[in-house]
N, CA, C and O of each residue as an XYZ file, in Angstrom:
844
protein
N       4.713      9.044     11.360
C       4.321      7.785     11.999
C       5.315      6.700     11.602
O       5.630      6.534     10.424
N       5.812      5.953     12.612
C       6.859      4.990     12.307
C       6.339      3.804     11.510
O       5.154      3.472     11.550
N       7.257      3.174     10.785
C       6.907      2.031      9.956
C       7.707      0.791     10.336
O       7.625     -0.229      9.652
N       8.479      0.863     11.416
C       9.318     -0.258     11.816
C       9.178     -0.475     13.317
O       9.166      0.479     14.096
N       9.072     -1.745     13.715
C       8.879     -2.094     15.126
C       9.779     -3.270     15.487
O       9.974     -4.179     14.679
N      10.331     -3.253     16.707
C      11.073     -4.396     17.204
C      10.102     -5.458     17.707
O       9.269     -5.171     18.566
N      10.197     -6.677     17.185
C       9.230     -7.729     17.514
C       9.913     -9.088     17.652
O      11.053     -9.287     17.232
N       9.172    -10.010     18.255
C       9.499    -11.440     18.179
C       8.296    -12.105     17.535
O       7.171    -11.630     17.690
N       8.517    -13.200     16.811
C       7.393    -13.857     16.149
C       7.627    -15.358     16.006
O       8.754    -15.852     16.047
N       6.519    -16.050     15.838
C       6.547    -17.489     15.624
C       5.619    -17.811     14.463
O       4.471    -17.368     14.437
N       6.119    -18.584     13.504
C       5.321    -18.988     12.349
C       5.067    -20.483     12.432
O       5.981    -21.294     12.282
N       3.794    -20.839     12.676
C       3.464    -22.252     12.823
C       4.228    -22.859     13.986
O       4.192    -22.341     15.102
N       4.923    -23.963     13.719
C       5.710    -24.636     14.761
C       7.198    -24.315     14.648
O       8.019    -24.950     15.310
N       7.551    -23.345     13.823
C       8.954    -22.979     13.652
C       9.497    -22.316     14.912
O       8.719    -21.835     15.736
N      10.823    -22.282     15.076
C      11.415    -21.644     16.255
C      11.068    -20.150     16.331
O      10.795    -19.511     15.315
N      11.086    -19.619     17.537
C      10.826    -18.207     17.751
C      11.908    -17.370     17.070
O      13.093    -17.693     17.158
N      11.506    -16.310     16.402
C      12.444    -15.409     15.720
C      12.380    -14.032     16.362
O      11.372    -13.663     16.965
N      13.453    -13.281     16.229
C      13.530    -11.938     16.794
C      14.106    -10.992     15.750
O      15.074    -11.330     15.068
N      13.513     -9.806     15.623
C      14.012     -8.840     14.650
C      13.089     -7.643     14.549
O      12.693     -7.071     15.565
N      12.747     -7.261     13.328
C      11.911     -6.079     13.138
C      10.755     -6.376     12.193
O      10.847     -7.231     11.312
N       9.675     -5.651     12.400
C       8.510     -5.695     11.518
C       8.428     -4.352     10.818
O       8.461     -3.304     11.465
N       8.320     -4.381      9.488
C       8.198     -3.160      8.703
C       6.864     -3.141      7.970
O       6.431     -4.156      7.425
N       6.216     -1.978      7.962
C       4.989     -1.783      7.202
C       5.347     -1.086      5.898
O       5.534      0.130      5.866
N       5.441     -1.858      4.828
C       5.769     -1.330      3.512
C       4.502     -0.832      2.839
O       3.412     -0.965      3.397
N       4.627     -0.265      1.659
C       3.457      0.270      0.969
C       2.505     -0.828      0.516
O       1.310     -0.583      0.346
N       3.030     -2.053      0.318
C       2.209     -3.137     -0.231
C       2.173     -4.382      0.634
O       1.365     -5.279      0.391
N       3.044     -4.455      1.653
C       3.162     -5.697      2.401
C       3.738     -5.442      3.784
O       4.342     -4.400      4.038
N       3.540     -6.414      4.682
C       4.199     -6.419      5.979
C       5.424     -7.321      5.854
O       5.342     -8.416      5.297
N       6.560     -6.857      6.374
C       7.814     -7.591      6.230
C       8.423     -7.842      7.606
O       8.536     -6.933      8.429
N       8.809     -9.090      7.835
C       9.496     -9.480      9.058
C      10.912     -9.905      8.703
O      11.120    -10.698      7.785
N      11.873     -9.379      9.427
C      13.268     -9.706      9.136
C      14.045     -9.807     10.437
O      13.956     -8.917     11.283
N      14.807    -10.887     10.607
C      15.573    -11.045     11.835
C      16.305    -12.363     11.873
O      16.770    -12.865     10.849
N      16.406    -12.929     13.088
C      17.142    -14.167     13.289
C      16.277    -15.163     14.042
O      15.602    -14.805     15.007
N      16.298    -16.407     13.601
C      15.668    -17.508     14.315
C      16.805    -18.383     14.814
O      17.339    -19.199     14.063
N      17.175    -18.218     16.062
C      18.378    -18.852     16.575
C      19.595    -18.208     15.935
O      19.809    -17.005     16.089
N      20.391    -18.984     15.222
C      21.570    -18.447     14.534
C      21.334    -18.291     13.038
O      22.258    -17.974     12.289
N      20.076    -18.518     12.597
C      19.765    -18.461     11.174
C      18.981    -17.203     10.816
O      17.990    -16.889     11.476
N      19.409    -16.472      9.776
C      18.626    -15.301      9.335
C      17.298    -15.742      8.739
O      17.220    -16.792      8.101
N      16.268    -14.958      8.941
C      14.950    -15.298      8.409
C      14.236    -14.042      7.938
O      14.376    -12.976      8.537
N      13.473    -14.174      6.865
C      12.707    -13.060      6.298
C      11.353    -13.584      5.850
O      11.252    -14.665      5.269
N      10.323    -12.811      6.126
C       8.964    -13.183      5.708
C       8.251    -11.917      5.261
O       8.237    -10.923      5.988
N       7.658    -11.945      4.070
C       6.922    -10.795      3.545
C       5.563    -11.263      3.050
O       5.469    -12.205      2.262
N       4.499    -10.593      3.521
C       3.137    -10.973      3.161
C       2.396     -9.739      2.662
O       2.307     -8.740      3.377
N       1.870     -9.795      1.459
C       1.091     -8.683      0.907
C      -0.168     -8.481      1.740
O      -0.757     -9.448      2.225
N      -0.584     -7.223      1.908
C      -1.762     -6.924      2.717
C      -3.006     -7.629      2.190
O      -3.818     -8.126      2.970
N      -3.157     -7.674      0.866
C      -4.361     -8.300      0.321
C      -4.278     -9.826      0.335
O      -5.201    -10.497     -0.126
N      -3.177    -10.383      0.863
C      -3.040    -11.828      0.993
C      -3.415    -12.287      2.406
O      -3.470    -13.486      2.680
N      -3.672    -11.326      3.302
C      -4.057    -11.643      4.672
C      -5.571    -11.845      4.752
O      -6.340    -11.036      4.232
N      -5.985    -12.912      5.395
C      -7.416    -13.167      5.551
C      -7.909    -12.825      6.947
O      -9.113    -12.673      7.155
N      -7.000    -12.702      7.906
C      -7.416    -12.439      9.275
C      -6.307    -11.722     10.036
O      -5.133    -12.075      9.924
N      -6.695    -10.702     10.818
C      -5.788     -9.965     11.686
C      -6.505     -9.791     13.014
O      -7.594     -9.218     13.062
N      -5.897    -10.285     14.105
C      -6.544    -10.105     15.403
C      -5.521    -10.248     16.530
O      -4.403    -10.718     16.324
N      -5.942     -9.824     17.735
C      -5.107     -9.978     18.911
C      -5.396    -11.344     19.514
O      -6.527    -11.631     19.907
N      -4.370    -12.183     19.585
C      -4.535    -13.536     20.115
C      -4.272    -13.582     21.601
O      -3.205    -13.181     22.067
N      -5.259    -14.078     22.352
C      -5.117    -14.168     23.803
C      -5.139    -15.611     24.299
O      -4.870    -15.870     25.472
N      -5.459    -16.549     23.410
C      -5.437    -17.958     23.798
C      -4.003    -18.376     24.108
O      -3.051    -17.793     23.590
N      -3.861    -19.373     24.944
C      -2.522    -19.766     25.401
C      -1.606    -20.143     24.248
O      -0.417    -19.827     24.277
N      -2.145    -20.822     23.225
C      -1.308    -21.237     22.095
C      -0.931    -20.073     21.182
O      -0.031    -20.196     20.352
N      -1.626    -18.940     21.338
C      -1.331    -17.775     20.504
C      -0.392    -16.795     21.190
O       0.217    -15.956     20.526
N      -0.268    -16.888     22.496
C       0.588    -15.975     23.248
C       2.062    -16.306     23.053
O       2.419    -17.446     22.755
N       2.908    -15.303     23.222
C       4.357    -15.478     23.180
C       4.913    -15.025     24.518
O       4.776    -13.860     24.892
N       5.545    -15.952     25.243
C       6.044    -15.672     26.601
C       4.943    -15.113     27.497
O       5.184    -14.244     28.334
N       3.733    -15.628     27.304
C       2.621    -15.218     28.137
C       1.967    -13.914     27.737
O       0.990    -13.497     28.359
N       2.493    -13.256     26.701
C       1.956    -11.962     26.277
C       0.980    -12.128     25.118
O       1.192    -12.973     24.248
N      -0.102    -11.318     25.096
C      -0.987    -11.344     23.927
C      -0.198    -11.014     22.665
O       0.728    -10.204     22.703
N      -0.561    -11.635     21.557
C       0.188    -11.445     20.316
C      -0.731    -10.994     19.198
O      -1.949    -11.162     19.257
N      -0.120    -10.423     18.191
C      -0.822    -10.095     16.956
C      -0.791    -11.345     16.082
O       0.281    -11.881     15.801
N      -1.956    -11.805     15.654
C      -2.039    -13.018     14.843
C      -2.385    -12.636     13.407
O      -3.369    -11.939     13.159
N      -1.566    -13.100     12.465
C      -1.785    -12.866     11.040
C      -2.018    -14.206     10.357
O      -1.209    -15.126     10.473
N      -3.129    -14.302      9.647
C      -3.450    -15.539      8.929
C      -3.418    -15.263      7.431
O      -4.304    -14.576      6.922
N      -2.417    -15.781      6.705
C      -2.387    -15.625      5.245
C      -3.351    -16.608      4.587
O      -3.855    -17.525      5.236
N      -3.601    -16.412      3.307
C      -4.520    -17.298      2.583
C      -4.029    -18.733      2.595
O      -4.826    -19.665      2.711
N      -2.724    -18.916      2.477
C      -2.130    -20.248      2.555
C      -0.927    -20.188      3.473
O      -0.343    -19.120      3.662
N      -0.554    -21.302      4.037
C       0.604    -21.338      4.907
C       0.229    -21.182      6.369
O      -0.944    -21.054      6.716
N       1.244    -21.195      7.215
C       1.042    -21.158      8.655
C       0.683    -19.764      9.160
O       1.070    -18.750      8.579
N      -0.065    -19.746     10.251
C      -0.410    -18.510     10.937
C       0.811    -17.984     11.686
O       1.615    -18.764     12.197
N       0.949    -16.651     11.749
C       2.047    -16.025     12.463
C       1.525    -15.366     13.725
O       0.482    -14.713     13.705
N       2.254    -15.536     14.831
C       1.981    -14.826     16.076
C       3.142    -13.878     16.322
O       4.304    -14.281     16.263
N       2.824    -12.603     16.601
C       3.850    -11.569     16.714
C       3.650    -10.803     18.014
O       2.533    -10.394     18.329
N       4.714    -10.609     18.764
C       4.666     -9.829     19.993
C       5.727     -8.742     19.946
O       6.767     -8.899     19.307
N       5.454     -7.647     20.625
C       6.402     -6.543     20.662
C       7.491     -6.823     21.692
O       7.251     -7.486     22.702
N       8.691     -6.310     21.423
C       9.760     -6.422     22.409
C       9.708     -5.234     23.363
O      10.465     -5.180     24.333
N       8.813     -4.279     23.090
C       8.633     -3.126     23.963
C       7.305     -3.261     24.693
O       6.938     -4.363     25.098
N       6.575     -2.154     24.869
C       5.304     -2.193     25.583
C       4.237     -2.916     24.770
O       4.273     -2.925     23.540
N       3.271     -3.533     25.493
C       2.258     -4.356     24.849
C       1.339     -3.559     23.939
O       0.797     -4.119     22.985
N       1.143     -2.258     24.203
C       0.249     -1.447     23.383
C       0.674     -1.359     21.931
O      -0.140     -1.035     21.066
N       1.950     -1.648     21.649
C       2.445     -1.597     20.279
C       1.748     -2.639     19.412
O       1.536     -2.405     18.222
N       1.390     -3.780     19.987
C       0.721     -4.839     19.232
C      -0.611     -4.338     18.677
O      -0.932     -4.585     17.515
N      -1.394     -3.630     19.510
C      -2.668     -3.090     19.048
C      -2.449     -2.026     17.979
O      -3.223     -1.934     17.025
N      -1.397     -1.221     18.133
C      -1.089     -0.190     17.134
C      -0.775     -0.822     15.778
O      -1.268     -0.365     14.747
N       0.048     -1.876     15.783
C       0.391     -2.546     14.532
C      -0.860     -3.161     13.907
O      -1.046     -3.087     12.692
N      -1.721     -3.768     14.730
C      -2.937     -4.387     14.221
C      -3.833     -3.368     13.530
O      -4.357     -3.629     12.448
N      -4.010     -2.206     14.156
C      -4.854     -1.162     13.573
C      -4.268     -0.645     12.265
O      -4.995     -0.406     11.301
N      -2.952     -0.474     12.240
C      -2.326      0.048     11.031
C      -2.347     -0.982      9.908
O      -2.520     -0.623      8.744
N      -2.175     -2.258     10.246
C      -2.265     -3.308      9.228
C      -3.660     -3.342      8.607
O      -3.802     -3.475      7.392
N      -4.684     -3.221      9.448
C      -6.054     -3.214      8.937
C      -6.283     -2.028      8.020
O      -6.955     -2.152      6.996
N      -5.720     -0.861      8.386
C      -5.866      0.331      7.557
C      -5.140      0.171      6.231
O      -5.664      0.554      5.185
N      -3.932     -0.395      6.267
C      -3.195     -0.636      5.028
C      -3.973     -1.591      4.130
O      -4.082     -1.369      2.924
N      -4.516     -2.657      4.726
C      -5.224     -3.662      3.941
C      -6.456     -3.073      3.269
O      -6.836     -3.492      2.176
N      -7.080     -2.095      3.931
C      -8.264     -1.445      3.373
C      -7.915     -0.240      2.513
O      -8.810      0.416      1.981
N      -6.607      0.067      2.366
C      -6.192      1.217      1.558
C      -6.470      2.543      2.226
O      -6.645      3.555      1.546
N      -6.516      2.556      3.571
C      -6.871      3.774      4.294
C      -5.741      4.298      5.172
O      -5.970      5.173      6.007
N      -4.536      3.784      5.002
C      -3.435      4.234      5.851
C      -3.259      5.740      5.729
O      -3.179      6.255      4.614
N      -3.195      6.484      6.885
C      -3.012      7.931      6.835
C      -1.803      8.319      6.006
O      -0.742      7.705      6.117
N      -1.961      9.319      5.191
C      -0.873      9.774      4.338
C      -0.982      9.278      2.913
O      -0.353      9.828      2.010
N      -1.784      8.234      2.705
C      -1.954      7.728      1.349
C      -2.739      8.734      0.525
O      -3.739      9.279      0.993
N      -2.296      8.979     -0.678
C      -2.872     10.012     -1.522
C      -3.210      9.434     -2.876
O      -2.361      8.829     -3.530
N      -4.454      9.618     -3.302
C      -4.874      9.224     -4.642
C      -5.307     10.475     -5.385
O      -6.010     11.325     -4.838
N      -4.885     10.579     -6.618
C      -5.207     11.748     -7.425
C      -5.642     11.285     -8.805
O      -4.962     10.479     -9.440
N      -6.782     11.799     -9.270
C      -7.286     11.475    -10.605
C      -7.315     12.750    -11.442
O      -7.919     13.746    -11.042
N      -6.669     12.720    -12.591
C      -6.624     13.862    -13.496
C      -7.303     13.464    -14.807
O      -6.946     12.457    -15.418
N      -8.283     14.262    -15.231
C      -9.045     13.985    -16.451
C      -8.566     14.919    -17.557
O      -8.583     16.141    -17.410
N      -8.142     14.326    -18.657
C      -7.613     15.101    -19.779
C      -8.523     14.899    -20.997
O      -8.503     13.827    -21.600
N      -9.324     15.914    -21.373
C     -10.213     15.763    -22.538
C      -9.438     15.948    -23.846
O      -8.554     16.800    -23.936
N      -9.772     15.151    -24.846
C      -9.110     15.312    -26.145
C     -10.151     15.194    -27.259
O     -11.258     14.703    -27.037
N      -9.787     15.644    -28.443
C     -10.701     15.598    -29.580
C     -10.997     14.138    -29.946
O     -10.121     13.278    -29.857
N     -12.227     13.876    -30.353
C     -12.619     12.504    -30.672
C     -11.838     11.940    -31.854
O     -11.626     10.730    -31.933
N     -11.405     12.807    -32.776
C     -10.636     12.308    -33.923
C      -9.176     12.037    -33.559
O      -8.395     11.595    -34.402
N      -8.805     12.306    -32.291
C      -7.415     12.116    -31.869
C      -7.232     10.844    -31.047
O      -6.171     10.624    -30.463
N      -8.261     10.014    -31.002
C      -8.206      8.834    -30.135
C      -7.007      7.931    -30.456
O      -6.307      7.491    -29.544
N      -6.771      7.659    -31.716
C      -5.672      6.767    -32.100
C      -4.317      7.365    -31.714
O      -3.430      6.653    -31.244
N      -4.166      8.679    -31.916
C      -2.903      9.338    -31.578
C      -2.665      9.334    -30.071
O      -1.541      9.132    -29.612
N      -3.735      9.560    -29.304
C      -3.619      9.557    -27.851
C      -3.261      8.161    -27.342
O      -2.421      8.011    -26.454
N      -3.900      7.152    -27.909
C      -3.587      5.781    -27.515
C      -2.113      5.455    -27.787
O      -1.465      4.771    -26.994
N      -1.596      5.948    -28.907
C      -0.187      5.707    -29.238
C       0.739      6.388    -28.224
O       1.755      5.818    -27.826
N       0.384      7.611    -27.811
C       1.179      8.307    -26.798
C       1.191      7.525    -25.486
O       2.238      7.384    -24.854
N       0.040      7.023    -25.081
C      -0.062      6.290    -23.824
C       0.662      4.956    -23.898
O       1.224      4.496    -22.904
N       0.653      4.332    -25.073
C       1.310      3.036    -25.237
C       2.813      3.125    -25.013
O       3.457      2.124    -24.699
N       3.374      4.321    -25.174
C       4.811      4.519    -24.967
C       5.182      4.525    -23.492
O       6.363      4.521    -23.144
N       4.158      4.534    -22.613
C       4.428      4.529    -21.180
C       4.580      5.931    -20.624
O       4.655      6.892    -21.390
N       4.626      6.069    -19.290
C       4.741      7.395    -18.674
C       6.091      8.041    -18.989
O       7.100      7.345    -19.101
N       6.113      9.373    -19.133
C       7.366     10.071    -19.436
C       8.204     10.332    -18.193
O       9.010     11.262    -18.174
N       8.024      9.530    -17.167
C       8.760      9.668    -15.915
C       8.841      8.286    -15.277
O       8.117      7.372    -15.670
N       9.716      8.140    -14.302
C       9.850      6.882    -13.577
C       8.899      6.926    -12.380
O       9.177      7.642    -11.418
N       7.780      6.181    -12.406
C       6.806      6.262    -11.314
C       7.406      5.988     -9.940
O       7.048      6.647     -8.964
N       8.309      5.027     -9.861
C       8.908      4.695     -8.567
C       9.822      5.809     -8.073
O       9.867      6.097     -6.877
N      10.550      6.434     -8.996
C      11.492      7.486     -8.620
C      10.807      8.717     -8.047
O      11.398      9.428     -7.234
N       9.552      8.983     -8.462
C       8.839     10.152     -7.948
C       7.937      9.787     -6.764
O       7.147     10.615     -6.311
N       8.051      8.555     -6.265
C       7.335      8.183     -5.060
C       5.949      7.618     -5.257
O       5.174      7.549     -4.303
N       5.611      7.207     -6.485
C       4.293      6.625     -6.715
C       4.297      5.134     -6.384
O       5.291      4.439     -6.594
N       3.172      4.661     -5.865
C       2.993      3.232     -5.631
C       2.163      2.603     -6.737
O       2.275      1.406     -7.003
N       1.323      3.419     -7.386
C       0.499      2.918     -8.487
C       0.189      4.047     -9.454
O      -0.063      5.179     -9.043
N       0.211      3.732    -10.735
C      -0.136      4.713    -11.766
C      -0.905      3.988    -12.858
O      -0.418      3.004    -13.415
N      -2.106      4.472    -13.165
C      -2.941      3.870    -14.204
C      -3.508      4.967    -15.096
O      -3.639      6.118    -14.680
N      -3.843      4.592    -16.331
C      -4.516      5.508    -17.242
C      -5.696      4.767    -17.867
O      -5.540      3.674    -18.411
N      -6.879      5.381    -17.781
C      -8.080      4.830    -18.398
C      -8.451      5.712    -19.587
O      -8.326      6.935    -19.526
N      -8.905      5.086    -20.659
C      -9.162      5.802    -21.892
C     -10.606      5.615    -22.345
O     -11.091      4.486    -22.429
N     -11.298      6.728    -22.639
C     -12.616      6.684    -23.264
C     -12.471      7.238    -24.675
O     -11.354      7.460    -25.142
N     -13.589      7.463    -25.356
C     -13.521      8.023    -26.702
C     -13.043      9.470    -26.712
O     -12.560      9.959    -27.733
N     -13.176     10.159    -25.571
C     -12.852     11.584    -25.570
C     -12.072     12.056    -24.355
O     -11.812     13.250    -24.213
N     -11.689     11.117    -23.459
C     -10.962     11.515    -22.254
C      -9.922     10.465    -21.878
O     -10.093      9.269    -22.115
N      -8.849     10.954    -21.289
C      -7.869     10.077    -20.656
C      -7.893     10.402    -19.162
O      -7.767     11.562    -18.770
N      -8.055      9.377    -18.339
C      -8.124      9.569    -16.883
C      -6.856      8.981    -16.263
O      -6.629      7.773    -16.319
N      -6.039      9.848    -15.676
C      -4.766      9.451    -15.082
C      -4.956      9.275    -13.567
O      -5.447     10.181    -12.894
N      -4.571      8.120    -13.039
C      -4.672      7.842    -11.614
C      -3.264      7.756    -11.027
O      -2.427      6.984    -11.495
N      -3.021      8.556    -10.000
C      -1.741      8.545     -9.289
C      -2.010      8.161     -7.835
O      -2.911      8.714     -7.204
N      -1.235      7.220     -7.306
C      -1.416      6.803     -5.916
C      -0.064      6.693     -5.238
O       0.879      6.126     -5.792
N       0.024      7.247     -4.020
C       1.282      7.244     -3.284
C       1.009      7.243     -1.792
O      -0.008      7.776     -1.346
N       1.911      6.647     -1.012
C       1.792      6.727      0.438
C       2.680      7.829      0.998
O       2.902      7.894      2.207
N       3.194      8.704      0.116
C       4.003      9.841      0.555
C       3.156     11.060      0.850
O       3.687     12.124      1.168
N       1.817     10.917      0.747
C       0.929     12.031      1.051
C       0.872     13.032     -0.079
O       1.174     12.717     -1.230
N       0.477     14.254      0.270
C       0.241     15.288     -0.738
C       1.502     15.699     -1.468
O       1.415     16.301     -2.538
N       2.686     15.392     -0.921
C       3.924     15.832     -1.555
C       4.241     15.143     -2.860
O       4.932     15.713     -3.704
N       3.746     13.914     -3.050
C       4.093     13.159     -4.257
C       3.641     13.844     -5.537
O       4.442     13.934     -6.468
N       2.389     14.341     -5.645
C       1.996     15.031     -6.874
C       2.853     16.263     -7.168
O       3.134     16.567     -8.328
N       3.269     16.977     -6.107
C       4.101     18.156     -6.318
C       5.456     17.771     -6.924
O       5.980     18.466     -7.795
N       6.015     16.637     -6.441
C       7.272     16.154     -7.018
C       7.084     15.827     -8.486
O       7.928     16.162     -9.317
N       5.976     15.172     -8.805
C       5.691     14.799    -10.187
C       5.550     16.021    -11.078
O       6.080     16.045    -12.189
N       4.836     17.043    -10.600
C       4.617     18.242    -11.409
C       5.917     19.006    -11.663
O       5.995     19.809    -12.593
N       6.928     18.759    -10.844
C       8.201     19.436    -11.049
C       9.141     18.721    -11.997
O      10.248     19.197    -12.249
N       8.713     17.576    -12.531
C       9.576     16.822    -13.433
C       9.518     17.412    -14.839
O       8.428     17.522    -15.401
N      10.656     17.798    -15.429
C      10.644     18.372    -16.777
C      10.112     17.403    -17.830
O       9.548     17.831    -18.837
N      10.292     16.072    -17.600
C       9.799     15.095    -18.563
C       8.282     15.181    -18.720
O       7.741     14.939    -19.799
N       7.606     15.531    -17.622
C       6.149     15.619    -17.677
C       5.711     16.751    -18.596
O       4.784     16.591    -19.389
N       6.379     17.892    -18.487
C       5.995     19.044    -19.313
C       6.375     18.840    -20.772
O       5.693     19.336    -21.669
N       7.462     18.112    -21.013
C       7.815     17.785    -22.394
C       6.737     16.900    -23.016
O       6.386     17.064    -24.184
N       6.221     15.968    -22.229
C       5.150     15.114    -22.713
C       3.870     15.915    -22.931
O       3.145     15.673    -23.896
N       3.585     16.878    -22.033
C       2.381     17.695    -22.162
C       2.382     18.463    -23.479
O       1.331     18.660    -24.089
N       3.559     18.892    -23.913
C       3.652     19.607    -25.180
C       3.252     18.710    -26.347
O       2.679     19.180    -27.330
N       3.558     17.408    -26.236
C       3.204     16.468    -27.306
C       1.695     16.274    -27.401
O       1.191     15.864    -28.447
N       0.962     16.565    -26.313
C      -0.484     16.414    -26.287
C      -1.215     17.641    -26.826
O      -2.413     17.577    -27.098
N      -0.519     18.735    -26.979
C      -1.150     20.032    -27.245
C      -2.129     19.990    -28.425
O      -3.228     20.537    -28.329
N      -1.753     19.361    -29.516
C      -2.595     19.370    -30.715
C      -3.851     18.504    -30.579
O      -4.755     18.578    -31.411
N      -3.900     17.694    -29.535
C      -5.029     16.768    -29.409
C      -6.043     17.184    -28.344
O      -7.123     16.599    -28.258
N      -5.705     18.192    -27.532
C      -6.547     18.539    -26.392
C      -7.822     19.258    -26.816
O      -7.834     20.048    -27.761
N      -8.912     18.954    -26.074
C     -10.189     19.623    -26.311
C     -10.526     20.572    -25.163
O     -11.598     21.177    -25.148
N      -9.616     20.699    -24.207
C      -9.847     21.567    -23.061
C      -8.757     21.357    -22.034
O      -7.910     20.482    -22.210
N      -8.756     22.139    -20.961
C      -7.722     22.008    -19.932
C      -7.925     20.758    -19.093
O      -9.053     20.281    -18.972
N      -6.855     20.213    -18.507
C      -7.003     19.054    -17.613
C      -7.744     19.465    -16.345
O      -7.668     20.616    -15.916
N      -8.456     18.519    -15.754
C      -9.198     18.772    -14.529
C      -8.877     17.699    -13.500
O      -8.704     16.530    -13.844
N      -8.797     18.101    -12.241
C      -8.609     17.142    -11.154
C      -9.988     16.660    -10.718
O     -10.838     17.466    -10.337
N     -10.209     15.361    -10.771
C     -11.503     14.791    -10.417
C     -11.676     14.790     -8.901
O     -10.743     14.487     -8.157
N     -12.870     15.132     -8.460
C     -13.182     15.154     -7.033
C     -13.592     13.766     -6.568
O     -14.404     13.105     -7.214
N     -13.033     13.324     -5.453
C     -13.383     12.023     -4.877
C     -14.649     12.199     -4.036
O     -14.595     12.740     -2.932
N     -15.787     11.740     -4.560
C     -17.059     11.947     -3.861
C     -17.659     10.643     -3.324
O     -18.595     10.677     -2.525
N     -17.128      9.501     -3.758
C     -17.673      8.227     -3.286
C     -16.587      7.164     -3.381
O     -15.860      7.094     -4.371
N     -16.484      6.337     -2.343
C     -15.466      5.291     -2.353
C     -15.959      4.099     -1.547
O     -16.605      4.266     -0.513
N     -15.652      2.896     -2.022
C     -15.993      1.673     -1.303
C     -14.889      0.663     -1.523
O     -14.415      0.498     -2.647
N     -14.472     -0.018     -0.463
C     -13.420     -1.019     -0.549
C     -13.866     -2.272      0.166
O     -14.303     -2.211      1.316
N     -13.762     -3.410     -0.501
C     -14.023     -4.687      0.167
C     -12.837     -5.020      1.046
O     -11.702     -5.041      0.570
N     -13.074     -5.279      2.304
C     -12.007     -5.620      3.230
C     -11.888     -7.137      3.304
O     -12.719     -7.806      3.918
N     -10.867     -7.662      2.685
C     -10.697     -9.119      2.673
C     -10.303     -9.640      4.045
O     -10.609    -10.781      4.392
N      -9.622     -8.806      4.828
C      -9.181     -9.220      6.149
C     -10.368     -9.270      7.100
O     -11.255     -8.420      7.028
N     -10.393    -10.249      7.985
C     -11.405    -10.314      9.019
C     -10.728    -10.070     10.350
O      -9.867    -10.850     10.758
N     -11.102     -8.994     11.038
C     -10.517     -8.680     12.334
C     -11.475     -9.094     13.431
O     -12.687     -8.937     13.284
N     -10.966     -9.607     14.503
C     -11.834    -10.016     15.596
C     -12.277     -8.807     16.410
O     -11.724     -7.717     16.272
N     -13.262     -9.008     17.245
C     -14.069     -7.920     17.809
C     -13.266     -6.762     18.372
O     -13.610     -5.610     18.106
N     -12.228     -7.008     19.125
C     -11.554     -5.901     19.800
C     -10.056     -6.017     19.609
O      -9.485     -7.105     19.677
N      -9.423     -4.862     19.367
C      -7.969     -4.818     19.237
C      -7.339     -4.328     20.533
O      -6.113     -4.287     20.642
N      -8.138     -3.961     21.500
C      -7.600     -3.462     22.764
C      -7.029     -4.613     23.568
O      -7.548     -5.729     23.544
N      -5.946     -4.321     24.285
C      -5.322     -5.351     25.113
C      -5.934     -5.337     26.503
O      -5.544     -6.134     27.357
């Protein structure tokens, strides 16, 4: 699924700009030219308060319905496709999915590692040294570790889909680190099953995205 679209956009009362819209893992990015001046705008998904298709005359661009993005602060953006109009609805749906953390291909993995209760201090020291790999280099967007008295819960998140964990498991640094844990383990690691999930959607979308 593509992540880049040819668009024109207007921010507040600024001149019309032309370029591309990119859907990044954490933000929507607009890059192009406003007249003879280069312009770039990047807005994090969780910074958007409203996403909808604008049909009012002041929201349209060259008479075409536009995608309207309202950030928490600053001017509202109106965006239109330079190709067919259906692209605007596609971008709106994908932006809403990204904002809710539901974009297809996104993969979250939780690994539970049990350890002996008398090893808590040693385990904390190992974790304080940071991950034994470069999270960005292996395609992760987020990596967290939660610690209880007897378990370490590793969270891996990536928009590269199921392939990201496989890349991580192939890193020799990971297995070298696993050897350092050997004396503290109380059992084999387990992959936690995702059985319940809820996300507050900060974005408010208007009734219909259809053109």
